[in-house]
C-alpha positions as a Python dict, from the first residue, in 0.01 Angstrom:
ca = {
    (1, 'X'): (0, 0, 0),
    (2, 'X'): (-107, 394, -102),
    (3, 'X'): (-241, 524, 179),
    (4, 'X'): (-516, 778, 85),
    (5, 'X'): (-418, 1163, 240),
    (6, 'X'): (-747, 1387, 422),
    (7, 'X'): (-820, 1731, 279),
    (8, 'X'): (-575, 1885, 579),
    (9, 'X'): (-269, 1690, 488),
    (10, 'X'): (-332, 1722, 51),
    (11, 'X'): (-350, 2124, 154),
    (12, 'X'): (-17, 2080, 407),
    (13, 'X'): (104, 1888, 146),
    (14, 'X'): (43, 2164, -137),
    (15, 'X'): (152, 2458, 87),
    (16, 'X'): (488, 2295, 179),
    (17, 'X'): (586, 2202, -156),
    (18, 'X'): (524, 2603, -248),
    (19, 'X'): (708, 2726, 94),
    (20, 'X'): (993, 2463, 61),
    (21, 'X'): (1048, 2543, -331),
    (22, 'X'): (1028, 2204, -428),
    (23, 'X'): (833, 1938, -625),
    (24, 'X'): (603, 1676, -523),
    (25, 'X'): (389, 1459, -648),
    (26, 'X'): (51, 1505, -789),
    (27, 'X'): (-199, 1449, -528),
    (28, 'X'): (-408, 1210, -781),
    (29, 'X'): (-91, 922, -734),
    (30, 'X'): (-255, 862, -354),
    (31, 'X'): (-640, 1001, -401),
    (32, 'X'): (-715, 871, -765),
    (33, 'X'): (-1094, 917, -688),
    (34, 'X'): (-1066, 1291, -648),
    (35, 'X'): (-1316, 1505, -845),
    (36, 'X'): (-1351, 1815, -1013),
    (37, 'X'): (-1557, 1936, -729),
    (38, 'X'): (-1379, 1822, -454),
    (39, 'X'): (-1025, 1960, -615),
    (40, 'X'): (-1237, 2314, -629),
    (41, 'X'): (-1282, 2273, -272),
    (42, 'X'): (-962, 2192, -193),
    (43, 'X'): (-875, 2507, -340),
    (44, 'X'): (-1080, 2742, -182),
    (45, 'X'): (-948, 2542, 183),
    (46, 'X'): (-573, 2615, 107),
    (47, 'X'): (-668, 2978, -15),
    (48, 'X'): (-844, 2991, 290),
    (49, 'X'): (-503, 2876, 487),
    (50, 'X'): (-267, 3109, 320),
    (51, 'X'): (-511, 3436, 398),
    (52, 'X'): (-539, 3336, 762),
    (53, 'X'): (-194, 3365, 764),
    (54, 'X'): (-176, 3702, 599),
    (55, 'X'): (-222, 3718, 271),
    (56, 'X'): (-510, 3871, 91),
    (57, 'X'): (-752, 3788, -202),
    (58, 'X'): (-708, 4034, -460),
    (59, 'X'): (-880, 3902, -794),
    (60, 'X'): (-869, 3542, -1009),
    (61, 'X'): (-704, 3393, -1321),
    (62, 'X'): (-823, 3192, -1531),
    (63, 'X'): (-636, 2865, -1701),
    (64, 'X'): (-721, 2642, -1968),
    (65, 'X'): (-916, 2876, -2221),
    (66, 'X'): (-707, 2736, -2510),
    (67, 'X'): (-954, 2507, -2714),
    (68, 'X'): (-621, 2298, -2802),
    (69, 'X'): (-503, 2276, -2472),
    (70, 'X'): (-841, 2177, -2341),
    (71, 'X'): (-917, 1943, -2602),
    (72, 'X'): (-499, 1778, -2510),
    (73, 'X'): (-674, 1776, -2167),
    (74, 'X'): (-984, 1590, -2247),
    (75, 'X'): (-1178, 1843, -2097),
    (76, 'X'): (-1446, 2116, -2260),
    (77, 'X'): (-1406, 2379, -2014),
    (78, 'X'): (-1161, 2623, -1894),
    (79, 'X'): (-1015, 2630, -1486),
    (80, 'X'): (-1031, 2924, -1238),
    (81, 'X'): (-787, 3025, -934),
    (82, 'X'): (-762, 3301, -681),
    (83, 'X'): (-479, 3544, -699),
    (84, 'X'): (-363, 3680, -375),
    (85, 'X'): (-144, 4024, -316),
    (86, 'X'): (172, 3860, -288),
    (87, 'X'): (124, 3693, -571),
    (88, 'X'): (166, 4110, -745),
    (89, 'X'): (465, 4219, -869),
    (90, 'X'): (554, 4560, -1034),
    (91, 'X'): (768, 4581, -1343),
    (92, 'X'): (1107, 4757, -1183),
    (93, 'X'): (1102, 4485, -981),
    (94, 'X'): (1342, 4232, -1023),
    (95, 'X'): (1207, 3837, -1030),
    (96, 'X'): (1325, 3669, -778),
    (97, 'X'): (1445, 3301, -935),
    (98, 'X'): (1488, 3146, -552),
    (99, 'X'): (1053, 3146, -548),
    (100, 'X'): (963, 2918, -806),
    (101, 'X'): (1074, 2522, -898),
    (102, 'X'): (1044, 2539, -1271),
    (103, 'X'): (835, 2902, -1362),
    (104, 'X'): (707, 2987, -1702),
    (105, 'X'): (553, 3301, -1823),
    (106, 'X'): (241, 3317, -2024),
    (107, 'X'): (94, 3687, -2150),
    (108, 'X'): (-222, 3755, -2042),
    (109, 'X'): (-487, 4057, -2113),
    (110, 'X'): (-600, 4186, -1698),
    (111, 'X'): (-931, 4326, -1621),
    (112, 'X'): (-993, 4547, -1349),
    (113, 'X'): (-1315, 4552, -1216),
    (114, 'X'): (-1491, 4899, -1126),
    (115, 'X'): (-1796, 4750, -1016),
    (116, 'X'): (-1919, 4428, -836),
    (117, 'X'): (-2012, 4179, -1076),
    (118, 'X'): (-2162, 3863, -961),
    (119, 'X'): (-2438, 3562, -1173),
    (120, 'X'): (-2471, 3279, -1336),
    (121, 'X'): (-2589, 3399, -1659),
    (122, 'X'): (-2325, 3672, -1667),
    (123, 'X'): (-2223, 3786, -2082),
    (124, 'X'): (-1958, 3939, -2273),
    (125, 'X'): (-2089, 4298, -2246),
    (126, 'X'): (-2200, 4238, -1898),
    (127, 'X'): (-1838, 4192, -1826),
    (128, 'X'): (-1719, 4497, -2019),
    (129, 'X'): (-1959, 4694, -1839),
    (130, 'X'): (-1820, 4668, -1534),
    (131, 'X'): (-1487, 4673, -1648),
    (132, 'X'): (-1289, 5015, -1603),
    (133, 'X'): (-974, 4903, -1726),
    (134, 'X'): (-760, 4663, -1945),
    (135, 'X'): (-420, 4577, -1957),
    (136, 'X'): (-99, 4413, -2048),
    (137, 'X'): (26, 4123, -1800),
    (138, 'X'): (218, 3839, -1750),
    (139, 'X'): (133, 3540, -1506),
    (140, 'X'): (454, 3352, -1412),
    (141, 'X'): (259, 2978, -1324),
    (142, 'X'): (458, 2758, -1151),
    (143, 'X'): (355, 2385, -1086),
    (144, 'X'): (464, 2236, -745),
    (145, 'X'): (408, 1848, -907),
    (146, 'X'): (717, 1725, -1027),
    (147, 'X'): (804, 1771, -1376),
    (148, 'X'): (501, 2048, -1470),
    (149, 'X'): (326, 1713, -1515),
    (150, 'X'): (-51, 1659, -1352),
    (151, 'X'): (-429, 1519, -1421),
    (152, 'X'): (-691, 1840, -1416),
    (153, 'X'): (-771, 1741, -1081),
    (154, 'X'): (-411, 1804, -930),
    (155, 'X'): (-331, 2090, -1137),
    (156, 'X'): (-755, 2254, -979),
    (157, 'X'): (-638, 2191, -634),
    (158, 'X'): (-294, 2370, -640),
    (159, 'X'): (-515, 2721, -716),
    (160, 'X'): (-429, 2656, -1099),
    (161, 'X'): (-48, 2670, -1079),
    (162, 'X'): (-81, 3028, -953),
    (163, 'X'): (254, 3215, -848),
    (164, 'X'): (343, 3556, -961),
    (165, 'X'): (201, 3794, -1204),
    (166, 'X'): (300, 4120, -1330),
    (167, 'X'): (40, 4401, -1485),
    (168, 'X'): (153, 4680, -1749),
    (169, 'X'): (169, 5079, -1629),
    (170, 'X'): (-113, 5161, -1906),
    (171, 'X'): (-438, 5090, -1879),
    (172, 'X'): (-737, 5146, -2111),
    (173, 'X'): (-1070, 5170, -2140),
    (174, 'X'): (-1199, 4782, -2267),
    (175, 'X'): (-1427, 5051, -2467),
    (176, 'X'): (-1193, 5166, -2674),
    (177, 'X'): (-1048, 4819, -2809),
    (178, 'X'): (-1148, 4503, -2978),
    (179, 'X'): (-995, 4257, -2734),
    (180, 'X'): (-1056, 3930, -2991),
    (181, 'X'): (-855, 4114, -3228),
    (182, 'X'): (-562, 4241, -3024),
    (183, 'X'): (-225, 4041, -3154),
    (184, 'X'): (43, 3979, -2896),
    (185, 'X'): (433, 3918, -2953),
    (186, 'X'): (593, 3775, -2689),
    (187, 'X'): (993, 3777, -2643),
    (188, 'X'): (1293, 3638, -2424),
    (189, 'X'): (1638, 3779, -2416),
    (190, 'X'): (1566, 3973, -2711),
    (191, 'X'): (1405, 3711, -2965),
    (192, 'X'): (1042, 3614, -3003),
    (193, 'X'): (924, 3338, -2832),
    (194, 'X'): (582, 3299, -2930),
    (195, 'X'): (280, 3514, -3094),
    (196, 'X'): (-36, 3509, -2982),
    (197, 'X'): (-430, 3690, -2989),
    (198, 'X'): (-710, 3771, -2797),
    (199, 'X'): (-912, 3586, -2967),
    (200, 'X'): (-733, 3236, -2844),
    (201, 'X'): (-889, 3249, -2507),
    (202, 'X'): (-1241, 3153, -2572),
    (203, 'X'): (-1270, 3316, -2813),
    (204, 'X'): (-1260, 3655, -2640),
    (205, 'X'): (-1094, 3733, -2289),
    (206, 'X'): (-1474, 3952, -2219),
    (207, 'X'): (-1609, 3601, -2282),
    (208, 'X'): (-1387, 3394, -2036),
    (209, 'X'): (-1407, 3656, -1766),
    (210, 'X'): (-1804, 3634, -1808),
    (211, 'X'): (-1737, 3186, -1782),
    (212, 'X'): (-1536, 3277, -1470),
    (213, 'X'): (-1803, 3517, -1286),
    (214, 'X'): (-2071, 3205, -1368),
    (215, 'X'): (-1843, 2907, -1188),
    (216, 'X'): (-1807, 3111, -920),
    (217, 'X'): (-2189, 3213, -897),
    (218, 'X'): (-2250, 2854, -858),
    (219, 'X'): (-2045, 2873, -539),
    (220, 'X'): (-2203, 3215, -444),
    (221, 'X'): (-1897, 3422, -505),
    (222, 'X'): (-1849, 3690, -772),
    (223, 'X'): (-1622, 3944, -914),
    (224, 'X'): (-1554, 4256, -675),
    (225, 'X'): (-1534, 4645, -753),
    (226, 'X'): (-1100, 4642, -777),
    (227, 'X'): (-1087, 4277, -835),
    (228, 'X'): (-794, 4200, -1080),
    (229, 'X'): (-884, 3928, -1333),
    (230, 'X'): (-599, 3781, -1533),
    (231, 'X'): (-826, 3620, -1836),
    (232, 'X'): (-580, 3299, -1995),
    (233, 'X'): (-246, 3338, -2218),
    (234, 'X'): (-331, 3438, -2506),
    (235, 'X'): (-21, 3132, -2651),
    (236, 'X'): (129, 2901, -2471),
    (237, 'X'): (363, 2947, -2195),
    (238, 'X'): (746, 3026, -2167),
    (239, 'X'): (976, 2856, -1959),
    (240, 'X'): (1284, 3075, -1818),
    (241, 'X'): (1577, 3077, -1595),
    (242, 'X'): (1752, 3336, -1365),
    (243, 'X'): (1907, 3609, -1627),
    (244, 'X'): (1615, 3555, -1789),
    (245, 'X'): (1375, 3867, -1961),
    (246, 'X'): (1069, 3841, -2148),
    (247, 'X'): (903, 4102, -2264),
    (248, 'X'): (526, 4094, -2419),
    (249, 'X'): (381, 4336, -2625),
    (250, 'X'): (2, 4353, -2692),
    (251, 'X'): (-172, 4551, -3022),
    (252, 'X'): (-330, 4870, -2838),
    (253, 'X'): (-191, 4785, -2480),
    (254, 'X'): (136, 4841, -2520),
    (255, 'X'): (349, 4616, -2346),
    (256, 'X'): (512, 4495, -1949),
    (257, 'X'): (795, 4280, -1903),
    (258, 'X'): (978, 4129, -1587),
    (259, 'X'): (1375, 4056, -1590),
    (260, 'X'): (1436, 3753, -1379),
    (261, 'X'): (1749, 3738, -1106),
}
């Protein structure tokens, strides 16, 4: 007989997997009745635990912003998670592979908020007005689940596979660039690994951020001045190992890279 886990037990389970850098079976194996609403509640409790342990919330990230990925998962909207200060890395410091289980790199456009933004009818134009800068970014995702396989409920509860992210040094006013038209080439060890465009992110990265603000608004939350928002991957994720380097180049935004030791 499979014993169902309590919320506290599920959070302990996911935290231990991350801290001990080991993969675990997905939550729905023992709690198949979990709903997406309950998954977001678990996610929030997981983040609250990390904040209680000393971490600081510095923004939000989006996932499943590609319509093709949504169709593969059998859903019709994106997902979101939270960014903490201990996830942020700088380009000139190597990424430590020992922190991860089976990491992948995703090229993204980061938004730096210039003012607070909250509500349930926020538009892409509202997002652009509230954004101070946009910049190239790479998110490193690292699901704690075995073989990187999970349901939508599982990945939301696990804070959408969040692990680490790097933001480039070039920051551009969103007024000076068409985010949907930005082209991107991502290379691994000097060879092209994937290509993409801003339009792959719900048609426009600003639209993706607006979606996240509206979803947060349903919970009485929003974005704060100074928050960083990772708006979603412009292409599929690229797996990497120790000794690999990845470089993402964006039209008009410059580049961002990392080396994994």
